C-alpha positions as CSV (number, residue, x, y, z in Angstrom):
1,M,117.9,94.1,124.4
2,L,119.4,95.5,121.2
3,R,122.2,93.0,121.2
4,N,119.7,90.1,121.6
5,L,117.6,91.5,118.7
6,L,120.6,91.8,116.5
7,I,121.4,88.2,117.2
8,F,117.7,87.3,116.4
9,I,117.9,89.2,113.0
10,T,121.1,87.5,112.1
11,V,119.8,84.0,112.9
12,F,116.5,84.8,111.2
13,T,117.9,86.0,107.9
14,S,120.5,83.2,107.9
15,T,117.8,80.6,108.4
16,I,115.8,82.0,105.5
17,Y,118.9,82.2,103.4
18,S,119.8,78.6,104.0
19,T,116.4,77.4,103.1
20,A,115.9,79.6,100.0
21,H,119.3,80.0,98.6
22,P,121.2,79.1,96.5
23,Y,119.0,76.2,95.2
24,S,115.4,76.3,94.1
25,E,112.9,73.8,95.2
26,D,112.9,72.1,91.8
27,S,116.5,72.5,90.7
28,K,120.0,72.2,92.1
29,A,121.4,74.8,89.8
30,K,122.7,77.9,91.5
31,R,120.5,80.9,91.1
32,K,121.5,84.0,89.1
33,I,120.4,87.5,89.7
34,I,118.7,90.1,87.4
35,S,118.6,93.5,89.0
36,G,118.6,97.2,88.1
37,H,116.4,100.3,88.2
38,I,113.1,101.1,86.5
39,C,112.6,104.7,85.5
40,D,110.6,107.0,83.2
41,A,112.3,107.2,79.8
42,S,111.0,110.8,79.3
43,N,112.6,112.3,82.4
44,G,114.6,109.6,84.3
45,E,112.3,109.7,87.4
46,S,112.3,106.4,89.4
47,L,109.1,104.4,89.0
48,I,108.1,103.2,92.4
49,G,106.1,100.0,92.4
50,A,106.8,99.1,88.8
51,A,106.3,95.5,88.1
52,L,108.6,92.8,86.7
53,Y,106.8,89.6,85.6
54,V,108.6,86.3,84.5
55,K,106.2,84.7,82.0
56,E,107.7,81.2,82.1
57,L,107.5,80.9,85.9
58,G,104.5,83.1,86.7
59,V,106.5,85.0,89.4
60,G,107.7,88.5,89.7
61,T,108.6,91.5,91.9
62,I,108.2,95.2,92.1
63,S,110.6,98.1,92.3
64,N,111.2,99.7,95.7
65,N,111.0,103.4,96.7
66,Y,114.1,104.2,94.7
67,G,113.1,102.3,91.5
68,F,115.5,99.4,92.3
69,Y,114.4,95.8,91.7
70,S,116.1,92.4,92.1
71,I,115.0,88.9,91.3
72,S,117.0,85.6,91.5
73,L,116.2,82.7,89.1
74,V,117.7,79.4,88.1
75,P,119.7,79.6,84.8
76,G,117.6,79.5,81.7
77,E,115.8,81.4,79.0
78,Y,113.2,83.8,80.3
79,T,110.8,86.4,78.9
80,L,110.7,89.4,81.3
81,E,107.8,91.9,81.1
82,F,108.2,95.3,82.8
83,S,105.0,97.3,83.3
84,Y,103.6,100.4,85.0
85,I,100.2,102.0,84.5
86,G,100.3,104.8,82.0
87,F,103.4,103.4,80.4
88,E,104.0,101.0,77.5
89,N,104.9,97.5,78.6
90,L,108.4,96.4,77.8
91,Q,109.5,92.8,77.1
92,R,113.1,91.5,77.3
93,T,114.3,88.0,76.5
94,V,117.3,87.0,78.5
95,S,119.6,84.0,78.5
96,L,120.4,83.8,82.2
97,D,123.7,82.0,82.8
98,E,125.3,84.7,84.9
99,N,124.2,87.7,87.0
100,Q,122.8,90.5,84.8
101,I,122.1,94.2,85.4
102,L,119.2,95.6,83.3
103,E,118.5,99.3,83.6
104,I,115.0,99.7,82.3
105,E,113.3,102.8,80.9
106,L,109.6,102.7,80.3
107,V,108.0,105.0,77.7
108,P,104.8,106.8,78.6
109,E,101.9,105.8,76.4
110,T,101.2,108.7,74.1
111,E,97.5,108.1,74.1
112,L,97.3,108.0,77.9
113,I,99.9,110.5,79.0
114,D,97.4,113.3,79.6
115,E,94.6,111.1,80.9
116,I,93.9,110.6,84.6
117,S,94.6,107.2,86.1
118,V,93.6,106.7,89.8
119,S,96.4,104.1,90.5
120,A,100.1,104.3,90.0
121,E,100.4,100.5,90.3
122,R,100.0,97.4,88.3
123,K,96.4,96.5,87.8
124,D,96.4,93.3,89.9
125,K,98.6,94.6,92.8
126,N,95.5,95.0,95.0
127,I,94.9,91.3,94.5
128,T,98.5,89.9,94.7
129,Q,100.1,92.1,97.4
130,V,99.6,91.2,101.0
131,E,99.3,94.8,102.2
132,M,95.9,96.3,102.9
133,G,94.6,99.6,104.3
134,V,97.0,101.3,101.9
135,E,96.2,104.0,99.4
136,N,98.4,105.2,96.6
137,L,97.5,108.3,94.6
138,Q,99.2,109.7,91.5
139,T,99.9,113.4,91.3
140,K,97.8,113.5,88.1
141,T,94.9,112.2,90.1
142,I,95.4,114.9,92.8
143,K,95.7,117.6,90.1
144,S,92.3,116.6,88.7
145,I,90.4,117.0,91.9
146,P,88.6,120.4,92.4
147,A,90.4,122.4,95.0
148,L,89.6,125.3,97.4
149,M,90.6,128.5,95.6
150,G,92.2,126.5,92.9
151,E,95.1,125.3,95.1
152,V,95.9,121.7,94.3
153,D,96.3,119.9,97.6
154,L,97.3,116.3,98.3
155,I,96.0,116.3,101.8
156,K,92.6,117.5,100.6
157,A,92.8,114.6,98.1
158,I,93.5,111.9,100.8
159,Q,90.6,113.2,102.8
160,L,88.3,111.8,100.1
161,L,89.6,108.2,100.7
162,P,87.6,105.7,102.8
163,G,88.5,105.8,106.5
164,V,90.0,109.3,106.2
165,Q,88.1,112.4,107.3
166,S,88.7,116.1,107.5
167,T,88.8,117.4,111.0
168,S,87.3,120.8,110.1
169,E,85.8,122.7,107.1
170,G,88.5,123.4,104.5
171,G,91.3,122.3,106.9
172,S,94.4,120.2,106.2
173,G,94.1,118.2,109.4
174,F,92.8,114.7,108.9
175,S,91.7,111.8,111.1
176,V,92.3,108.2,110.1
177,R,90.0,105.5,111.4
178,G,88.9,107.6,114.4
179,G,92.4,108.7,115.4
180,S,93.4,112.3,116.2
181,P,95.5,114.4,113.7
182,D,98.7,114.0,115.9
183,Q,98.5,110.2,115.5
184,N,99.4,110.6,111.8
185,L,103.1,110.3,110.9
186,I,103.7,112.7,108.0
187,L,107.1,112.2,106.2
188,L,108.6,114.3,103.4
189,D,111.5,112.3,102.0
190,E,111.6,110.5,105.3
191,A,111.8,113.7,107.4
192,S,108.9,114.5,109.9
193,V,106.5,117.3,109.1
194,Y,104.8,118.4,112.3
195,N,102.4,120.9,110.9
196,A,101.5,120.2,107.4
197,S,99.3,123.3,106.9
198,H,99.5,126.8,105.6
199,L,97.1,129.8,106.2
200,M,95.7,128.4,109.5
201,G,95.1,125.0,108.0
202,F,93.3,125.9,104.8
203,F,96.1,124.7,102.6
204,S,98.8,122.1,103.0
205,V,102.6,122.5,102.8
206,F,102.9,120.1,99.9
207,N,103.4,121.5,96.4
208,N,102.0,119.0,94.0
209,D,104.5,120.0,91.3
210,A,107.4,118.7,93.4
211,I,105.9,115.4,94.4
212,N,106.7,112.1,92.7
213,D,104.8,109.7,94.9
214,L,102.7,109.5,98.0
215,K,101.3,106.5,99.9
216,L,98.9,106.5,102.9
217,Y,99.0,103.5,105.3
218,K,95.8,103.5,107.3
219,G,96.7,100.4,109.3
220,D,99.3,98.1,107.7
221,V,102.3,100.3,108.5
222,P,105.6,98.7,107.5
223,A,107.8,97.6,110.4
224,Q,110.5,100.2,109.4
225,F,108.1,103.0,110.5
226,G,106.7,103.8,113.9
227,G,106.0,106.4,116.4
228,R,102.3,107.1,115.6
229,L,99.1,105.1,116.3
230,S,96.9,105.7,113.3
231,S,98.6,106.2,110.0
232,L,101.7,107.0,107.9
233,L,101.6,109.5,105.0
234,D,104.8,108.8,103.1
235,V,105.5,111.6,100.6
236,R,108.4,111.4,98.2
237,M,109.8,114.3,96.2
238,K,110.8,114.1,92.5
239,D,114.5,113.5,91.8
240,G,114.6,115.9,88.8
241,N,114.7,115.4,85.1
242,S,117.8,113.6,84.1
243,K,117.2,114.0,80.3
244,K,116.6,117.7,79.7
245,F,115.9,121.0,81.4
246,S,112.2,121.4,81.9
247,G,109.7,123.5,84.0
248,S,106.2,123.7,85.2
249,G,104.1,126.0,87.2
250,G,100.8,127.8,87.6
251,I,99.2,131.2,88.3
252,G,96.1,131.3,90.5
253,L,93.9,133.8,92.3
254,I,95.9,133.6,95.6
255,S,99.2,132.1,94.7
256,S,101.7,131.2,91.9
257,R,104.2,128.5,91.7
258,L,107.2,127.6,89.6
259,T,109.2,124.3,89.3
260,L,112.5,124.0,87.4
261,E,114.4,120.7,87.0
262,G,117.0,119.2,84.8
263,P,120.4,117.5,84.5
264,I,123.6,119.0,86.0
265,E,125.4,116.1,84.4
266,K,123.2,114.2,82.0
267,D,122.0,110.9,83.4
268,N,124.2,111.2,86.5
269,T,123.4,114.4,88.4
270,T,120.0,116.1,88.5
271,F,118.3,119.0,90.4
272,I,114.8,120.2,91.1
273,F,113.7,123.5,92.6
274,S,110.0,124.2,93.3
275,G,108.7,127.4,94.8
276,R,105.3,128.7,95.7
277,R,104.0,132.0,97.2
278,T,100.7,133.7,97.9
279,Y,100.3,137.3,97.0
280,M,97.2,138.4,98.8
281,D,99.4,140.9,100.8
282,L,100.3,142.7,97.6
283,F,96.7,144.0,97.4
284,L,96.4,145.1,101.0
285,P,98.0,148.6,100.4
286,L,95.0,149.3,98.2
287,A,92.6,149.1,101.1
288,N,90.9,152.2,102.6
289,D,91.5,151.0,106.2
290,E,94.9,152.2,107.4
291,D,95.4,149.2,109.6
292,V,94.7,146.9,106.7
293,K,97.2,148.9,104.5
294,G,99.9,148.2,107.0
295,S,99.2,144.4,107.3
296,R,100.9,141.5,105.6
297,L,99.4,138.0,105.1
298,Y,101.2,135.4,103.0
299,F,102.9,132.0,102.9
300,Y,105.7,130.6,100.9
301,D,107.4,127.2,100.5
302,A,110.4,125.9,98.5
303,N,111.4,122.3,97.7
304,M,115.0,121.6,96.6
305,K,116.7,118.3,95.7
306,V,119.9,117.2,94.1
307,T,120.5,113.6,93.1
308,H,123.9,112.2,92.0
309,R,124.7,108.8,90.6
310,F,128.3,107.8,91.3
311,N,128.0,104.5,89.6
312,E,125.5,101.7,89.2
313,N,125.8,100.7,92.9
314,N,125.9,104.1,94.6
315,R,123.5,107.1,94.5
316,L,123.2,110.2,96.7
317,F,120.1,112.2,97.4
318,L,120.0,115.6,99.1
319,S,116.6,117.2,99.6
320,C,115.2,120.0,101.8
321,Y,112.0,121.9,102.3
322,F,111.4,125.4,103.7
323,G,108.0,126.9,104.3
324,R,106.6,129.7,106.4
325,D,103.4,131.7,107.1
326,V,103.6,135.4,107.9
327,M,100.8,137.4,109.4
328,K,101.4,141.0,110.5
329,S,99.3,144.0,111.4
330,P,100.4,147.3,112.9
331,D,99.8,145.9,116.3
332,F,100.3,142.2,116.1
333,S,102.5,139.6,114.3
334,M,102.5,135.8,114.0
335,G,104.6,133.4,112.0
336,F,105.1,129.6,111.8
337,G,106.9,127.2,109.5
338,N,108.6,123.9,108.8
339,Q,112.1,123.1,107.7
340,T,113.4,119.6,106.7
341,F,116.6,118.2,105.4
342,T,117.3,114.7,104.2
343,A,120.6,113.1,103.0
344,R,120.3,109.6,101.6
345,W,122.9,107.2,100.3
346,N,121.7,104.1,98.3
347,H,124.3,101.3,98.0
348,I,123.9,98.0,96.2
349,F,126.2,95.4,97.8
350,N,125.6,92.3,95.6
351,R,122.4,92.9,93.6
352,K,120.5,91.0,96.3
353,L,121.3,93.3,99.2
354,F,120.1,96.9,99.0
355,M,121.1,99.5,101.6
356,N,119.7,103.0,102.3
357,L,121.6,105.2,104.9
358,T,119.5,108.2,105.7
359,T,120.1,111.2,108.0
360,V,117.2,113.6,108.6
361,W,116.6,116.9,110.3
362,S,113.4,118.7,110.8
363,R,112.1,121.8,112.7
364,Y,108.8,123.3,113.4
365,D,108.6,126.7,115.1
366,Y,106.2,129.5,115.7
367,S,106.2,133.0,117.1
368,L,103.6,135.4,118.3
369,G,104.0,139.0,119.5
370,T,103.1,142.6,119.4
371,I,104.8,145.7,117.9
372,E,107.9,146.8,119.7
373,G,108.3,150.1,121.5
374,E,105.2,149.9,123.7
375,P,105.0,149.1,127.4
376,E,102.8,146.0,126.6
377,S,105.2,144.8,123.9
378,W,105.9,141.0,124.2
379,R,107.0,138.0,122.1
380,W,106.4,134.3,122.5
381,E,108.4,131.7,120.7
382,S,108.3,127.8,120.5
383,Q,110.0,125.1,118.5
384,L,110.3,121.4,118.0
385,R,113.4,119.8,116.5
386,D,114.3,116.3,115.3
387,A,117.6,114.8,114.2
388,G,117.9,111.2,113.2
389,L,119.9,108.5,111.5
390,K,118.3,105.4,109.8
391,L,120.0,102.4,108.3
392,D,117.7,100.2,106.2
393,F,118.4,97.0,104.2
394,G,116.4,95.2,101.6
395,Y,117.4,91.6,101.0
396,Y,115.9,90.1,97.9
397,I,116.6,86.4,98.4
398,S,114.3,84.8,95.8
399,P,110.9,85.5,94.1
400,K,109.3,83.9,97.1
401,H,111.4,85.5,99.9
402,S,112.3,89.1,100.6
403,V,113.5,90.6,103.9
404,K,113.7,94.1,105.2
405,F,115.6,95.0,108.3
406,G,117.3,98.0,109.9
407,V,118.0,100.3,112.9
408,Q,117.2,103.9,113.6
409,S,117.8,106.5,116.2
410,F,116.3,110.0,116.7
411,H,116.8,112.9,119.1
412,H,113.8,115.1,119.9
413,A,114.2,118.6,121.4
414,F,111.0,120.3,122.7
415,D,111.1,124.0,123.4
416,P,107.4,124.5,124.4
417,G,107.4,128.2,125.0
418,Y,109.5,131.2,125.8
419,A,107.7,134.6,126.4
420,R,109.4,137.8,127.1
421,G,108.9,141.5,126.9
422,V,110.6,143.2,123.9
423,G,111.9,146.8,123.5
424,S,113.3,149.1,126.2
425,E,109.7,150.3,127.1
426,T,108.3,147.0,127.9
427,V,106.9,146.2,131.4
428,F,107.0,142.4,130.9
429,G,109.7,140.1,132.2
430,E,110.5,136.6,131.0
431,F,108.6,133.4,131.3
432,E,109.9,130.0,130.0
433,I,108.4,126.6,130.0
434,D,110.9,123.9,130.8
435,N,112.5,122.3,127.7
436,N,112.4,118.6,127.2
437,N,114.7,116.2,125.3
438,A,114.2,112.6,124.3
439,L,115.9,109.8,122.5
440,E,113.9,107.4,120.3
441,H,115.5,104.2,118.9
442,A,114.1,101.2,117.0
443,I,115.3,98.0,115.4
444,Y,113.1,96.0,113.0
445,I,112.8,93.1,110.6
446,S,110.1,91.9,108.3
447,H,109.8,89.1,105.9
448,E,107.4,88.6,102.9
449,H,107.0,85.0,102.0
450,N,105.1,83.6,98.9
451,L,103.8,80.1,99.7
452,G,103.0,79.0,96.2
453,S,100.6,80.9,93.9
454,K,97.7,81.2,96.4
455,L,99.2,82.3,99.7
456,V,101.4,85.2,100.7
457,L,102.5,85.9,104.3
458,K,104.1,89.0,105.7
459,Y,105.3,89.2,109.3
460,G,107.7,91.3,111.2
461,L,108.8,92.8,114.5
462,R,109.7,96.3,115.5
463,A,111.3,96.9,118.9
464,S,111.3,100.6,120.1
465,L,112.9,102.3,123.0
466,F,112.0,105.9,124.2
467,Q,114.2,107.7,126.7
468,N,113.7,111.0,128.5
469,I,117.0,112.7,128.8
470,G,118.1,115.8,130.8
471,E,118.4,118.5,131.4
472,G,114.8,118.7,132.5
473,V,112.3,119.1,135.3
474,V,109.8,116.5,136.2
475,Y,106.8,117.6,138.4
476,D,105.0,115.3,140.8
477,Y,101.2,115.5,140.9
478,N,98.7,114.3,143.6
479,A,95.4,112.6,143.0
480,V,93.7,115.8,142.0
481,H,96.4,116.8,139.6
482,Q,98.1,119.5,141.7
483,V,101.8,119.9,141.7
484,T,103.4,118.6,145.0
485,D,107.1,118.5,144.1
486,S,109.6,118.6,141.3
487,T,112.9,116.9,140.4
488,F,115.7,118.5,138.3
489,Y,117.8,116.2,136.0
490,E,121.2,117.3,134.7
491,A,122.1,117.3,131.1
492,G,122.7,113.8,129.7
493,D,120.8,112.1,132.5
494,I,118.3,109.4,131.3
495,Y,115.6,109.5,133.8
496,Q,112.8,107.5,132.2
497,S,112.7,104.7,129.6
498,Y,109.9,102.9,127.8
499,W,110.4,100.1,125.5
500,G,108.0,97.7,123.7
501,L,107.6,95.2,120.9
502,E,105.4,96.0,117.9
503,P,104.6,92.9,115.9
504,R,103.1,93.0,112.4
505,F,101.4,90.1,110.6
506,G,99.6,89.9,107.3
507,I,98.2,87.1,105.1
508,N,96.8,87.2,101.6
509,Y,94.9,84.3,100.2
510,I,94.4,84.6,96.4
511,V,91.1,82.8,95.7
512,A,91.2,83.5,92.0
513,K,93.2,85.8,89.7
514,D,90.7,88.6,90.4
515,L,89.8,87.9,94.0
516,S,91.7,87.8,97.2
517,L,91.0,87.8,101.0
518,K,93.4,89.5,103.4
519,F,94.0,89.8,107.1
520,N,96.5,91.8,109.1
521,Y,97.4,92.7,112.7
522,I,99.6,95.5,113.8
523,R,100.7,97.0,117.1
524,T,101.9,100.6,117.2
525,R,103.3,102.8,119.9
526,Q,103.3,106.6,120.2
527,N,105.7,108.5,122.5
528,I,105.0,112.1,121.5
529,Q,101.7,113.8,121.2
530,Q,100.0,117.2,120.8
531,A,98.0,119.3,123.2
532,S,95.2,121.0,121.5
533,N,91.8,122.5,122.5
534,S,90.8,122.9,118.9
535,M,89.2,120.3,116.6
536,A,90.8,121.9,113.6
537,G,94.2,122.2,115.2
538,S,96.2,125.4,115.6
539,P,99.8,126.5,114.7
540,L,100.2,127.2,118.4
541,D,99.4,123.6,119.5
542,V,102.1,122.2,121.8
543,W,103.9,118.8,121.3
544,F,105.1,117.0,124.4
545,P,106.7,113.6,125.1
546,A,106.0,110.6,127.2
547,S,107.5,111.0,130.7
548,P,107.4,109.6,134.2
549,N,103.8,111.0,134.3
550,V,102.7,110.1,130.8
551,K,102.9,106.5,129.4
552,P,103.2,105.9,125.7
553,Q,100.0,105.3,123.8
554,V,99.6,101.8,122.4
555,A,97.2,100.5,119.7
556,D,96.3,97.0,118.5
557,Q,94.6,96.9,115.1
558,L,93.0,94.0,113.3
559,A,91.7,94.2,109.8
560,L,89.9,91.8,107.4
561,G,89.4,92.6,103.7
562,A,88.1,91.3,100.4
563,F,89.4,92.6,97.1
564,R,87.8,92.0,93.7
565,N,88.8,93.1,90.2
566,L,86.3,93.3,87.3
567,K,87.0,93.5,83.6
568,G,90.7,92.9,83.9
569,G,91.2,95.5,86.7
570,V,89.3,98.3,85.1
571,Y,87.0,98.2,88.1
572,Q,88.4,97.5,91.5
573,L,86.1,96.7,94.5
574,S,87.4,96.6,98.0
575,M,85.8,96.0,101.4
576,E,87.8,96.3,104.7
577,A,86.6,95.9,108.3
578,Y,88.8,97.0,111.1
579,Y,88.9,97.0,114.9
580,K,91.4,99.2,116.8
581,N,91.9,99.1,120.6
582,M,94.0,101.8,122.2
583,Q,95.6,102.1,125.6
584,N,96.8,105.2,127.5
585,T,94.6,107.5,125.3
586,I,95.1,111.2,126.2
587,D,92.3,113.7,126.6
588,F,92.1,116.9,128.5
589,A,90.2,118.2,131.5
590,D,87.2,120.5,131.0
591,H,88.4,124.0,130.2
592,A,92.0,122.9,130.1
593,D,94.8,125.6,130.0
594,L,97.2,124.4,127.4
595,L,99.1,127.5,126.2
596,L,102.2,128.6,128.1
597,N,101.4,126.1,130.9
598,K,104.4,124.5,132.5
599,Y,102.1,122.1,134.3
600,I,100.4,120.8,131.2
601,E,100.7,117.2,132.4
602,G,98.2,118.2,135.2
603,E,95.6,118.9,132.5
604,L,95.8,115.4,131.1
605,R,93.2,112.7,131.6
606,I,94.2,109.2,130.6
607,G,92.1,106.1,129.7
608,D,91.3,103.7,126.9
609,S,89.6,104.0,123.5
610,K,88.5,102.0,120.6
611,A,87.5,102.4,117.0
612,Y,85.9,100.1,114.5
613,G,84.3,100.3,111.1
614,L,83.7,99.1,107.6
615,E,85.2,100.7,104.5
616,T,84.0,100.0,101.0
617,M,85.3,101.5,97.7
618,L,84.6,101.0,94.0
619,K,87.3,102.4,91.8
620,K,87.4,102.8,88.0
621,T,91.0,103.0,86.8
622,E,90.8,103.4,83.0
623,G,88.7,105.0,80.3
624,L,87.1,108.4,79.7
625,L,85.4,108.2,83.1
626,T,87.6,107.5,86.0
627,G,87.4,107.9,89.8
628,W,86.0,106.2,92.8
629,A,83.0,106.1,95.2
630,S,83.5,105.1,98.8
631,Y,81.4,104.6,101.9
632,T,82.6,104.3,105.5
633,L,80.6,103.2,108.5
634,S,82.5,103.7,111.7
635,R,82.5,104.4,115.4
636,A,85.2,105.9,117.7
637,E,84.8,105.9,121.5
638,R,86.7,106.8,124.6
639,K,86.4,105.8,128.2
640,I,88.4,107.8,130.7
641,P,87.6,107.6,134.4
642,E,87.7,111.4,135.1
643,I,85.7,112.5,132.0
644,N,81.9,112.1,131.6
645,D,81.6,110.4,135.0
646,G,83.6,107.5,133.7
647,K,81.0,106.6,131.0
648,T,82.0,105.9,127.4
649,Y,81.8,108.9,125.1
650,L,82.4,109.7,121.5
651,A,85.8,110.6,120.3
652,P,86.0,114.1,118.8
653,Y,86.5,112.6,115.3
654,D,83.7,110.1,115.3
655,K,81.6,110.4,112.1
656,T,79.2,107.5,111.6
657,H,78.6,107.9,107.9
658,D,81.1,109.1,105.3
659,I,80.5,109.1,101.6
660,S,82.9,110.4,98.9
661,I,82.4,110.3,95.2
662,V,85.3,111.5,93.0
663,L,84.9,111.5,89.2
664,N,86.8,112.7,86.2
665,Y,85.4,112.7,82.7
666,E,87.5,113.3,79.5
667,I,85.0,115.1,77.3
668,S,87.6,115.4,74.5
669,E,91.3,115.3,74.0
670,R,91.6,118.8,75.4
671,V,88.6,119.2,77.8
672,S,87.9,117.3,81.0
673,L,85.3,117.7,83.8
674,S,85.9,116.7,87.4
675,G,83.7,116.7,90.5
676,N,83.5,115.4,94.0
677,W,80.7,115.2,96.4
678,I,81.1,114.6,100.1
679,Y,78.7,113.7,102.8
680,T,79.5,113.0,106.5
681,T,77.7,112.7,109.8
682,G,78.1,115.9,111.9
683,Q,81.0,116.3,114.2
684,P,80.6,115.5,117.9
685,V,80.7,118.5,120.2
686,T,79.9,119.5,123.8
687,M,77.1,122.0,123.9
688,P,74.9,123.7,126.4
689,V,71.6,121.8,126.5
690,Q,70.0,123.5,129.5
691,R,70.4,126.5,131.7
692,Y,69.5,127.8,135.1
693,E,69.5,131.2,136.8
694,L,71.5,132.0,139.9
695,N,71.3,135.5,141.5
696,G,70.3,136.9,138.1
697,T,73.1,135.2,136.2
698,I,72.3,132.7,133.5
699,I,74.5,129.6,133.9
700,P,74.6,127.0,131.1
701,Y,74.4,123.3,131.7
702,Y,76.4,121.3,129.2
703,S,75.8,117.9,127.6
704,Q,78.1,115.0,128.3
705,R,81.5,115.2,126.6
706,N,80.9,115.2,122.8
707,G,77.2,114.4,123.6
708,T,75.7,116.3,120.7
709,R,76.6,116.9,117.0
710,Y,76.7,119.6,114.4
711,G,74.5,119.2,111.4
712,N,75.5,116.8,108.8
713,Y,78.1,118.0,106.4
714,H,77.9,117.8,102.6
715,R,79.5,119.7,99.7
716,L,79.8,119.6,95.9
717,D,83.0,120.8,94.1
718,L,83.3,121.1,90.3
719,S,86.2,121.9,87.9
720,L,86.6,122.2,84.2
721,T,90.1,121.8,82.6
722,L,90.8,123.2,79.1
723,Q,94.2,122.2,77.7
724,S,96.1,123.9,74.9
725,R,96.2,122.3,71.5
726,K,98.6,119.5,71.3
727,N,101.6,120.0,69.0
728,K,104.6,117.7,69.3
729,H,106.8,120.5,68.0
730,R,105.7,122.9,70.7
731,K,107.5,122.7,74.0
732,W,105.1,125.0,75.9
733,K,101.9,123.3,77.1
734,G,99.3,125.2,79.1
735,E,95.8,124.6,80.6
736,W,93.1,126.7,82.2
737,V,91.3,125.3,85.2
738,F,88.0,126.7,86.3
739,S,86.6,125.4,89.6
740,V,83.8,126.0,92.0
741,Y,84.1,125.0,95.7
742,N,80.8,124.3,97.4
743,A,78.8,124.6,94.2
744,Y,75.3,124.6,95.7
745,N,76.2,126.8,98.6
746,H,75.5,124.6,101.5
747,K,76.1,126.4,104.8
748,N,78.2,123.8,106.8
749,T,78.6,124.6,110.4
750,W,82.1,125.6,111.5
751,V,81.3,127.1,114.9
752,L,78.1,127.5,116.9
753,N,77.9,130.5,119.3
754,F,75.2,130.8,121.9
755,I,74.1,134.4,122.4
756,Q,71.9,135.8,125.1
757,D,69.3,138.3,123.9
758,D,70.1,141.8,125.2
759,E,66.4,142.8,125.4
760,N,65.1,139.5,126.8
761,P,67.8,137.8,128.9
762,A,65.5,134.7,129.1
763,V,66.1,134.1,125.5
764,T,69.2,132.5,124.1
765,Y,69.7,131.7,120.5
766,A,72.4,129.8,118.5
767,E,74.4,131.7,115.9
768,K,76.0,129.5,113.2
769,T,79.3,130.5,111.7
770,Y,80.2,129.0,108.4
771,L,83.4,129.6,106.4
772,F,82.9,129.1,102.7
773,P,79.9,129.9,100.5
774,V,80.2,129.3,96.7
775,I,83.9,130.1,95.8
776,P,84.8,130.2,92.1
777,S,88.4,130.3,91.0
778,V,90.5,130.1,87.9
779,S,94.1,129.2,87.5
780,Y,96.5,128.7,84.6
781,N,99.0,125.8,84.7
782,F,101.9,125.4,82.3
783,K,104.9,123.2,81.6
784,F,107.8,123.3,79.2
């Protein structure tokens, strides 16, 4: 299969090359190439998605994820305009009679450098680009959004976008277009992050000070990415300041952070280090309760990256992340954390062909246990590890043709659980759930084709192969999900393979310079998933692979959108309708036992599901008042033969109405006010709706699966930012941020408990638990 696909890619690219190169449609002159990198003149950071426009021809291109651009033109005199929002436009006049390398540095606009812009892209990119269902947020935008306890959080920011919903109050889990949290692929510098949360989900692992760019794909996922059904969150770390040593940080009520960056060798080698730690545990010894005094509760994370430029054609990037949560009491301890490592080599072959060779490694682990030295002492550990290699190419044939293709291979190692007694006094033995290993391979190609000035096509194909590999044990189940037999496979044995094609297609018809209509189709496959009994997710949730008993999940998604710019792109209006059909959807039996269960596949119930909806958004990108307002109308349903008597029921993340309003107002040069208001339909839940008495015992009768809802959710957050006086001779810059979470103290339901009255057993009442009342916070941010 792979050999045939390689032949297809070779023939495909050769065909495009022969039709588009080396002659233009209106000239027999051989094309010449202009290429280089576009970066920020103040710190050398690559500008992702910066635009190059050729005025004489009305064509252009944008820089890739490493700031590299390439465009081929017939010889002649051209005026090139380079642009990026928040930066001064730069014009260059070139006489193109041979290939040229132009390294471009754009200067931040002094009058805009501290303002908030809600887009990092050229103003008309939403009109001209074929992709849709894609959201790109600047770190400045994220910083302006009021945050829980003052902790700036990029995942909380994307939860405010249309089609994206929080899975629980204050949590970092998110659902995209009705999908579950484990259907989101989260990458940090191309390495997978399996649990993107701290402090039981209330904060994310991403330190905003270390992030250069993030992009959320809600449907139109590029062919080079796969493995999840619903979305891709692609997060890129900063490379480090190549011009001078600098720093930034902040001091808040629960945590502080510090980022240092600068050149090791000016313009060639840079570094960045960013660290963050909470310090709630420092105050626990002041408590009166002796148990509290001996407790510890904190999280930390660290981002590190080194970038080296060997020459104009070769660059090396090394980045890593370490983060952990620690919770300890005199009787109990728990810890969980992520580690990632990425090594990337960028190579430019001939100014048209760009290569990125990447090796990644990631690990998520957790542990749970009690204090040693007691007869009941025990410890439980689990981990998931990934190691992979990716080879990606970008082929910039002409302004009308660009091709991306590549191959990738990953190894997954699942260690679901190992529990044992600890200490010489323990009475517990050992219990281990069988480990699993899997290989996941893919090969892909995509082509973006501009057909004149009105029509843009993007189409591609991804072929994926998933293989279970020993050593491992496979259990056989009967019709009622009971184990009947098992088979052991030796190390290295491939005992199950699944492969499939994942086509992508998109079309953009530009009706006018400020109006376009788009359509796309995408098929995605998911081979690993998460077992969870919690809507919010838990650090103890178990990941498990497709197997002889579990087929990969498959989704087909169609989307149609209209995009309109007003007043030169100052206002951007979008409307997208989508329909997603999913096969082999996984749910769980009633009262499923998912923790430390070696027969977890027997708890699965499998069927089909679908999600559909309409997303609208109005965004204001410039001026004293910026922000957006969005409304999503959606539905997500499942139909699984063994659940709800085979009748269709609501998916756990179905929320019919979702409204988000996010605004920032620049009161003056130093003072800004931000706010966001959220309203969503209540979350579907399964609740007792009736009861009956049997031999004096009250027995509840539950609704159908997810047959009722919590009350509707709404919340207002506010923040006020006060910046220090601007002085160009003063290196230190500071700002105070005062914020209020849940400003009007709405008691949003987190959990409903049904309690039987002790004095009158015939009476049962519902007790609502809510997490956050009004929470004020203050933080101080600085940079130098």
